N, C-alpha and C positions, 0 to 999 in steps of 0.2 A: 396566336391571338391570346392575350392574357384573359384569364377568367376573373370575373368580378365576384365580390363576396356574395351577391345575391344569386350566383349561379350554383353555389354549393347546395347539395341535397339537405344537409343538416341545417342550413340557414333557412331554406324555403319551407321546410317542415318543422321548424324549431318549436312552434307552439303545439302542434299535434304530438310531437315526440315528448314535449314537456308534460302534456296532459296524460299521456300513457304512462310516463314515469311516475307521476303523482298517484295515479290509480294503482299501479303495481306496488309502490312503497306503502301507501296507506292501507291497501287491501292486505298486504302481508302482515303489517303491524296489527291490524284489527284481528286477524286470525291468531297471531301470537298472543295478543292480549286476551282474547276470548277463551282460548283453549289451553294455554300453557302458563301464563303469568298473571297473578299468582295461582289462579285456579282454586282459590280457597275463599272463605267468607269471613268478614269481620262483623262485629256486633251491629253496626249501623245497617248492614245489608239484611241481616235477620229482622231487625226492627222494620225496615222498609217492606220486607216480604209479608210480615204480619199485618201491616197497615193495608197492603194491597189485598191480602186474603180476606179482610173484613168487608170489602166492597161487595155489594149485591146481597148482603144479609138483610135481616128484617128491617133495620133502620140504620141509615148512615149517621154517624156522629158528626157534629159540626167541624171538628178538626180534620176530618177526612178530606176536606176540600183543599187543604194545603198540598200543592203539587198533584192535584187530582189527575191531570192528563197522564202523568208518569205512572201513577198507581193503576189507572185503567189499562194502560199498555202492559204493565207487569201482571195484572190479573189475567189478561188474555194469554200471556206467555205461560202462566200456570195451567190454564185450561188446555192448551195445546201440548205442553211438554211435561206437565206435572211440576212439582217443586223440586228442582235440581239446581246445582250450582250454575249451570248454563242458563236455565230459565229465569233465575233471579237476576243474572247479569245481562240477559238478552236485550231488555229495553234500553239500557245504557249503551250497549254496542250499536244498536240501530240508531239511536239518537246521536251517538258520537260520530257515526259515519255520515249522517245527515248534517251534523254541525260542520264537519270537514268540507262537505260540498258547499254548505252555506258560506263558509269563510272564503272559499275560492270565488264563488259567484259575487259576493259582496265586494271583495277587493278588486275583482275584474271590473265590476260596475263603477266603483269609485275611482279607480286608477287605470290600469291597463293589464293585458294578459301576462306580460313579462313579470310584473310585480306580483300578480296573483299566484303564478307558479312558484316563485321563490318564497313568498310569504306563507303560502299554504304548506309547503314542505317543512319550513322551519317551525311554524306554530303547531302543526299537528304531530310533530315528532318530539315535542317536549315531554318530559316525564309527567308534568302536570296534566296535560291533555290525555296521555295514555292511561293515567290513573283514573281520570273521570270516565273514560271510555269503557273501562272494565269494572267500575265500581257499581254494584247493584243498588244504588241509592239515587235519589233525585238530584244529586250534585250537578249532573250534566244539563239539567233542564234550564238553568239560568243562561248558560252559554248558548244552548240550542235556540231558545226563544229569542234572545237578544240579537243574535246574528241574523236570523231569518226575519225578525221584525224590521231591522235596519234595511235589509235587502228589499222586502216587499214595499216598505214605505218609500224607499228611493224610487221605485218604479212608478209609484203614484205621481211623482213630480216629473218623470222623464218620459213615460210611455204614452203614445197616442192611441195604441191599440189595446184592447182588453182592459180598458180603464176601470170598468165596474169590478172586474175580477180582482185587480190589484187593490182597490179600495176595500173590498170585502175581506181579502186576505189580511190587509193591514189591521182592520178593526178586530178580526178574530185573533191575530197575533197579539194585539194589545190586551185583549180579554184574557188570553192564555197567560200573558206575562203577569197579570194581576193575581193569578192563582199561585205564583211562585214567590217565595220570600225575596224581597228587595227588587222584584220586577217592576214595581210601580214607578220607581225613580226614572227608568229609561222612558217610560210612557210620559211622565211629567216633563222631562227634558225635551222630548220630541214635540210635545204640544206647545211648550213655551218657545221653542225654536220657530214653530209655525206662526206664533203670534208676533214675535219680535224681530225675526230675521227678514229683511226687506224682500229678498228674492223668493224665499219660501212663502211669505205672506202674499206676494203677488200671484204665485202659482195657485195657492189655495183659493184665492178669490175667483179664479177662472174655472174652478172645478164645477162640473155639472151638479147642481144642488140636489136634484131628485136622486141621482145615483149615489151621491155622498150620504144623503139621508137614509137610503136603503141600507148602505153599508154600516152606518152607525146603529141602526135598529138591530141588525143581525148581531153586531158586537155586544149590544146591551142584553139581548136575549141569552147570549152565551154566559153572561155574568149572573144570571138568576140564582144558580146554586150558591155562588160565592156571597151574594147579597143576603140570601136566606141564612147562611151559616154565620155571617157577621152579626145579624140581628139576634140570633139565638145565643151566640157566644162572642160578645164584643171584644174579649181579650185576645182573640185571634188577630186583631189588627196589629198588635205589637209583633207577632210572629211574621206577618206579611211585610211589615216595615223593616224587619231584620234587627229589631231591638231586643237584646236579651233581658231577662229579669233583673240582673245586676251586672255591673262591669267596672273595671278599674282601667282608666284611660292610660295611665303610665305603664302598667304591666302589660296591657294589651298591645300598646304601640311597640314595646320591646319584643313581644312575641311575634308580631307581624313582621317586624324588621328581620328577625332571625329566620322566620319561615320563608320570606321572599328573597332576601339577598344575604343571608347568614352563611357566607362561604366557609367559615371555619367553625360552624356551630353543629354539634351532633344532633341527629334526629331523635326526637322523643315521642313521636306519634306515628300514625300510619302514612304520613306524607313525607316525601323525600325533601330534605333540605339541601340547598336552597331551591325554591321553585323556579327561580330565574338565575341561571349561571351568569358569571361575570360578562361573558360575551354578549348574551341576550340583554343584560342590564345596560351595557354600553349602547347597543343597538336601539333600545327603547329610549335612552336619553337623546340620541341623535334624532329619533322620531319626534320626541317632545319638542326639541328645538325647531324642527320643521313645522310642526303644528303651530307653535307660538309665532312664527314668522308669517304664517298664512291663516291667522285666526279669524279672518273676515269671512271665510267660507262656512257654509252651513254644516258640513261634516266636521270641520275643526271645532266649531262651536259646540256641537253635540258631544264630541269626544272629550273636550276639555271639561265641560260642565258635568257630564256623566262620570268621567274619571275622578274628579274631585269629590263628588258625592259618594262614589263607591269606595274610595280610599278612606273617607271619614267613617263610613259605616263598617268597613272591615276592621278599623281600629276599635270601634265600639264592640264588634262581634267577630273576633278572630276566627271563629269556626267557619265563617263565610269567605275565607281567604281565596278560595278557588273562583269566586265571583269576579276576581280581577282579570281573569283570563281573556274575555272578549275585548276589554279595553287594551290590554297589553298586545293582543294580536293586531289591533289597529295601529298602535305605536310602532310595532315592528315593521309594519307595512310602510309607514311614513319614513322610518329609518332606512329601509331599502331604497326608497325613492331618492332620498338625500344622497346616499352613496353613489347610486347610478348617475344622478344628475351631476355630482361633482366630478366624476370620472369623465363624463361627456364634455364638461366644460374645459377639462384639460386638453382634450383632443376634439375640438368642435367640428373639424372638417376631415379628419382621417378615419375612414370607415374600418380599416384594419385594426387601428388602435382601439376603436370602440368594441370590436369583436374580441380582441385580446383582453380587454378589460373584464370580460365575463369570466375569464379563467380564474383570477383570484376570488371573484365573487362566488364562483362555483365551488372552489375549495372551501371557502368560508361556510357556505350552505351545507356542504358535505360534513364539515366538522360539527356544525350544530346538530345535524340529523344523527350522526353516529354517537355523539355525546348523549343526546336525549335518549336514544334507544338503549345504549349500554348502561346508562344510569338507571333507567326504568327496570330493565331485565335484571341487572346485577343486584339492585336494592331489594326487589320483590322476590328474589330467589335466595339471597345470602345474608341480608342485613337482619341480625337476630332481634333488634328492637322493633323494626317494622313488622317482621313476621310473627312477633308475639301477639299482635293484634288480630291475627288470622287463625282460622280453624279449618281443618279438613274433615270435620266430623260428618257432615252431610254426605260428602263423596265416599267416605269409608263406610258409612251406614248403608248406602244404596249398593255399594259393591258387596257388602256382607250379605244383604238380602238376595242379591243375584247369585252369589256363590252357593247359598243354601237351597236354591230352587224352592223358596218358600211359597206356599199356596195361601189363599185367603183364609183368614181365621185360624191359621196354624202357628203363627208366630206372635208372641207377646213381647212388646217393647216396653221396658220399664225405665222411666225417666224421673228426674227430679221435678219439683213443682215449677221451678223457673224455666225448665226446658219443655214443659208440657205444651204450652201454646204453639211453639214452633213445630214440634213433632206431630201435634194434632193437625196442623196445616198440611204437613207432608202426607199424613195418613188420609186426608180428604181426597187426595188425587192418586193415592197408591193403597190399594186394598189388600196388599199381601201381608199386612200385619195389623194388630190392634195396639193401641198405645194407652198407657196408664201410669199413674204415679203411685199405684198400690203395689208394694213389693211382694204381696202374696198372690197376685194374679198371674200364675204360671200356666204355660201351655207346653206341648211337646217340645217346642223350641222357644227359648226365652233369650232375649238380648237386653242387656242392661247397660246404660251409659256409665261412664266412670263415676259420676257423682251419685249414681243410684245402684251401685253394684251390690250384689247379695252376699250373704254370709256363706252360701254354699261354694263348693269348689267348681270353678268354671272349666268347661272342656276346651275352650279356646279364648285367647285374648287378642283383640284386634288393636294394633298399635299404629301410630303415625310416625313420621320421620323426625319428630321433635326430640331434642335432648332431654327436656324435662316434661313430666306428665305425659309421656308418650302412650300410656295405656288409655284407650278411648272407649272401647266396648268389650263387654264380657258375654260370652255365649254359654248357656246352660242347656243341657239336653237331659 
């Protein structure tokens, strides 16, 4: 008796095996990104840490509402772990993991489990996503909120159970999106879709009005700090809209082109070029074709409108180029659907050919995953241009304190005026030392940074692995 395709264990449990594979791969890469690559800090991460450290002081400045949810999470990380390289990056690691889960759930809701497995593996193993996952700045917030906002809003229109919960989550996600630069545009696109798309408008009309009103009130309450900040400091509106003080459209467009698909362009910042390798770029073009041929659906309308607005804003503000990520993740999903659909059209009735068709797709997915991982690890370990934006000073400093077995008030750390705010923040959660910019404030053990080294002869010099300016700290006893 011949076995059918459905008799094989690997076929019957294909989705469960796929879910386990996703968890294993993403879990491994989160661990690698969190603890090994690059395990150093850039200036943007230090600036973010300082902004988070100011929360809870006597009075919050109006600009502290920008990315407020992220800074609250980072503040809690400092309270639990002190100011370390890991605690600075931990909020992004957590939000990155939740973003990966959100991408899977969104694509499974919009399409099917097969596409969700493939798309999640490809999109979460790109060098761009892995960078945002370990970068201790609010860069990940835009993708995190966007993905989950689309997911919970979709459930408002599809779920019969827990309807009030989905409505409340949607309004809260919209409120959180307004705290994030450029987050308002997705909210506007979704609201206009609800007004003008016939199917969505029909569903909204059938919603329970009292429950919808409760959800709206909760969302408005969550916006109180933001409204207050905008009244006090109206110029923050430009920041939230993603509009820089000045810009050059032609120069910006060229930079965005190089950053996204500049296959032969050298990297000149902390981002790997290109963000989208040629294979992913082709897959996104296939996805764009699929969307344009099915533009009548609500999700296609949202993706097209949101994508056009995001591209225009990124050209105005190239620093926000990572905000393209959630749109490209959706395009990749559409591209996968188109590839699978075309293969199935070739063999409409042959189940073995359909299964065999997954082999080249599996090879393609594996190639995307391996390229993304190798590009990320290789660049953030070996590229001198990228690594010049990073510093291992905090890790070296804490290792030096631990090696000296310093006790409270016995170590004086002398820093420059520009370094003083950050080391003061570190000292707030670590009382093994005192910090000052006064070179005469010596104690039995004194540590000076490179920019504040003393005229005396040091007993030890702490160095990094850099070729240039490797001397980072000087010890005086």
